[in-house]
NULOZA-484818 format. One line per field, with one value per residue (C-alpha): x, y, z; residue in three letters; residue number from 1. Coordinates in steps of 0.1 Angstrom, whole numbers. Each point is the difference from the previous one (the first is absolute). Example, Ala and Ser with C-alpha at 12.3 -4.5 7.8 and 13.67 -1.06 7.14 Angstrom:
BEGIN
x [123, 14]
y [-45, 34]
z [78, -7]
code [ALA, SER]
pos [1, 2]
//
This chain:
BEGIN
x [-270, 2, 15, -33, -13, 27, -2, -33, -14, 8, -24, -34, -2, 31, 6, 41, 14, 1, 37, -2, -24, 19, 31, -22, -12, 34, 16, -22, 3, 35, 1, -28, 16, -24, 30, 32, 41, 8, -39, 1, -29, -19, 14, -10, -26, -17, -4, -16, -25, -8, -4, -16, 25, 25, 36, 11, -19, 17, 37, -10, -11, 28, 28, -12, 5, 33, 10, -14, 23, -33, 5, 32, 1, 23, 12, -17, -15, -26, -15, 7, -9, 31, 14, 21, 38, 17, 33, 16, 22, 23, 16, 22, -10, -7, -37, 8, 5, -30, -24, 14, -5, -36, -6, -1, 22, 19, 17, 12, -3, 33, -8, 42, 29, 37, 30, 14, 16, -9, -22, 14, -35, 9, 36, -12, -24, 22, 34, 15, 25, -13, 0, 0, -16, -38, -29, -31, -33, -32, -32, -33, -7, -31, -16, -21, -2, -13, 27, 9, 27, 20, 40, 31, 30, 37, 27, 34, 20, 24, -30, -10, 24, -25, -32, -12, 9, -32, -30, -31, 15, 25, 9, 4, 26, 15, 4, 19, 29, -4, -11, -40, -14, 3, -21, -17, -15, -34, -28, -32, -24, -32, -3, -22, 8, 11, -12, 31, -3, -37, 5, 23, -18, -37, -15, -9, 19, 0, -12, 18, 31, 29, 36, 27, 37, 25, 40, 15, 34, 24, 12, 30, -21, 5, -31, -8, -36, -25, -30, -36, -28, -40, -25, -36, -18, -30, 18, 30, 2, 34, 1, 22, 8, 3, 17, -2, 38, -3]
y [-124, -7, 26, 10, 3, 26, 19, -4, -15, 15, 27, -11, 20, 15, 5, -7, -33, -22, 0, 38, -4, -23, 24, 28, -22, -16, 39, 16, -29, 4, 37, -1, -23, -29, -20, 6, -7, -33, -12, -30, -1, -33, -21, 10, -29, 4, 40, -12, -19, 24, 29, -24, 11, -15, -8, 22, 27, -6, -1, 35, 16, -7, 3, 36, 6, -18, 25, 29, -12, -7, -40, -20, -37, -22, -30, -32, 19, 18, 41, 23, 36, 17, 14, 33, 2, 20, 13, 17, 27, -1, -34, -7, -33, -17, -8, -40, 11, 21, -27, -31, 23, 5, -39, 10, -26, 23, -6, 17, 2, 10, 29, 0, -3, 10, 15, 37, 30, 27, 30, 34, 1, -32, 12, 30, -19, -25, 17, -22, 8, 3, -32, -23, -32, -4, -29, 9, -18, 7, -19, -5, -7, -23, -6, -31, -2, 38, 26, 24, 20, 8, 2, 16, -2, 5, -12, 4, -28, -3, -7, -35, -29, -1, 11, -36, 0, 14, -23, 6, 30, 25, 13, -35, -3, 29, -10, -29, 25, 21, 25, 3, 38, 11, 31, 20, 31, -7, 20, -3, 16, -7, -6, -16, -37, 7, -30, -19, -4, -2, -35, -12, 11, -11, 32, 27, 24, 33, -13, 14, -14, 6, 5, -7, 12, -14, 1, -25, 9, -26, 7, 19, 26, -14, -2, -34, 0, 19, -12, 14, -18, 3, -14, -2, 22, -20, -26, 17, 22, 17, 7, 22, 2, 40, 8, 31, 16, 13]
z [116, -35, -22, -19, 34, 10, -31, -15, -25, -40, -11, -14, -29, -2, -36, 7, -10, 30, 4, 2, 28, 20, -4, 12, 31, 9, -3, 21, 24, 6, -4, 30, 24, -6, -16, 19, -13, -2, -1, -19, -29, -5, -33, -33, -2, 30, -4, -35, 21, 23, -24, -27, -26, -20, 8, -30, 16, 36, -17, -21, 33, 22, -27, -4, 39, 0, -28, 24, 27, 23, -4, -1, -7, 18, -19, 15, 27, -20, -3, 28, 7, -2, 27, -3, 6, 25, -6, 31, -12, 34, -7, -30, -11, -37, -14, 5, 37, 1, -17, 23, 33, -11, -6, -40, -22, -23, -34, -33, -35, -16, -27, -5, 18, -14, 4, -11, 2, 24, -18, 5, 27, 15, 6, 18, 22, 8, 0, -23, -29, -31, -19, 31, -1, 18, -4, -8, 9, -12, 14, 13, 32, 9, 34, 4, -39, -5, -15, 25, -18, -29, 13, -15, 20, -10, 23, 2, -16, 29, 23, -18, -17, -29, -12, 3, 35, 9, -2, 24, 22, -12, 40, 7, -27, 10, 34, -8, -17, 33, -24, 14, 4, 33, -1, -31, -8, -19, -17, -6, -24, -14, -38, -31, -8, -37, -24, 0, 37, 0, -22, 25, 33, -16, 4, -24, -13, 19, 31, 34, 8, 23, -12, 28, -11, 28, 0, 22, 21, 15, 33, -11, -18, -32, -27, -11, -10, -19, -9, -15, 11, -17, 26, -4, 18, 5, 21, 21, 29, 13, 37, 21, 37, 10, 32, 21, -3, 32]
code [MET, SER, LEU, ALA, THR, GLN, ILE, GLY, PRO, LEU, GLY, VAL, GLY, ASP, ALA, ALA, PRO, LEU, TYR, LYS, GLN, LEU, GLN, ARG, ALA, LEU, ARG, GLU, ALA, ILE, GLN, GLY, LYS, ILE, LEU, SER, PRO, ASP, ASP, ALA, LEU, PRO, PRO, GLU, ARG, ASP, MET, ALA, ASP, GLU, PHE, ASN, VAL, SER, ARG, ILE, THR, ILE, ARG, LYS, ALA, LEU, ASP, GLY, LEU, VAL, SER, GLU, GLY, LEU, LEU, THR, ARG, ARG, GLN, GLY, ALA, GLY, THR, PHE, VAL, ALA, ALA, ARG, VAL, GLU, LYS, ASN, PHE, SER, LYS, LEU, THR, CYS, PHE, THR, GLU, ASP, MET, ILE, ALA, ARG, GLY, ARG, THR, PRO, HIS, SER, GLU, TRP, ILE, ALA, ARG, MET, GLU, GLY, ALA, VAL, THR, PRO, GLU, GLU, SER, LEU, THR, LEU, GLY, LEU, SER, PRO, GLY, ALA, PRO, VAL, TYR, ARG, PHE, HIS, ARG, VAL, ARG, TYR, ALA, ASP, GLY, ALA, PRO, MET, ALA, VAL, GLU, TYR, THR, THR, ILE, ALA, ALA, PHE, ALA, LEU, PRO, SER, VAL, GLU, ALA, VAL, LYS, SER, SER, LEU, TYR, GLU, ALA, MET, ALA, ALA, THR, GLY, HIS, ARG, PRO, ALA, ARG, ALA, LEU, GLN, ARG, LEU, ARG, GLY, VAL, LEU, ILE, SER, ALA, GLN, HIS, ALA, SER, LEU, LEU, GLY, VAL, LYS, ALA, LYS, ASP, ALA, GLY, LEU, LEU, VAL, GLU, ARG, ARG, GLY, PHE, LEU, ARG, ASP, GLY, ARG, ALA, VAL, GLU, VAL, SER, GLN, SER, TYR, TYR, ARG, GLY, ASP, ALA, TYR, ASP, PHE, VAL, ALA, GLU, LEU, ASN, ASP, PRO, VAL]
pos [1, 2, 3, 4, 5, 6, 7, 8, 9, 10, 11, 12, 13, 14, 15, 16, 17, 18, 19, 20, 21, 22, 23, 24, 25, 26, 27, 28, 29, 30, 31, 32, 33, 34, 35, 36, 37, 38, 39, 40, 41, 42, 43, 44, 45, 46, 47, 48, 49, 50, 51, 52, 53, 54, 55, 56, 57, 58, 59, 60, 61, 62, 63, 64, 65, 66, 67, 68, 69, 70, 71, 72, 73, 74, 75, 76, 77, 78, 79, 80, 81, 82, 83, 84, 85, 86, 87, 88, 89, 90, 91, 92, 93, 94, 95, 96, 97, 98, 99, 100, 101, 102, 103, 104, 105, 106, 107, 108, 109, 110, 111, 112, 113, 114, 115, 116, 117, 118, 119, 120, 121, 122, 123, 124, 125, 126, 127, 128, 129, 130, 131, 132, 133, 134, 135, 136, 137, 138, 139, 140, 141, 142, 143, 144, 145, 146, 147, 148, 149, 150, 151, 152, 153, 154, 155, 156, 157, 158, 159, 160, 161, 162, 163, 164, 165, 166, 167, 168, 169, 170, 171, 172, 173, 174, 175, 176, 177, 178, 179, 180, 181, 182, 183, 184, 185, 186, 187, 188, 189, 190, 191, 192, 193, 194, 195, 196, 197, 198, 199, 200, 201, 202, 203, 204, 205, 206, 207, 208, 209, 210, 211, 212, 213, 214, 215, 216, 217, 218, 219, 220, 221, 222, 223, 224, 225, 226, 227, 228, 229, 230, 231, 232, 233, 234, 235, 236, 237, 238, 239, 240, 241, 242, 243, 244, 245, 246]
//
């Protein structure tokens, strides 16, 4: 079945620009479950023929839905309906592990990574002496090419040989030195995405977001990690298993 048959033709007599009409039709099809997560859209050339519009119109419509998080582009594969990611709060895993477990391809873009001295607040959180060295990692996290989160992490310097030791996975680098966190405390709260983070996440300022604050501990009880991660509210769900204590 063609895409035009699934979502219907563009409105006759609709005064809205054609790309807006197509965006609205695709958005409603996704929200109405006519198009399912991970469904592939036809190539832009085929869509242009189906809807009798230019490829520029198709590209402009799809760009808007990608920025909304409803569609995602996968290099060499095409454009797909985005699948929301579920993060299980009962398991201590990192972003890279979460994405790989769900069949998605993670990567990061560095904002900054640096060595420094612990701040007074970090000193209390990590239990480090004033002036103790730490490593800071600031990056944007992606899944299948779509930005998912902006992450700020501070690691006690004893847990890594150098700031350059972290490649794709922070926890992998920490595990190599025997300092991967064994447990963590996390706090989740809703926030409005700031203008700074919106530009990095491809959303609008004041869109709904999720802030996850984590403090990670080694098996001996020492705190080793403190992080703040700002997630897109339209692309991430957090779940937790609850058990009856009786």
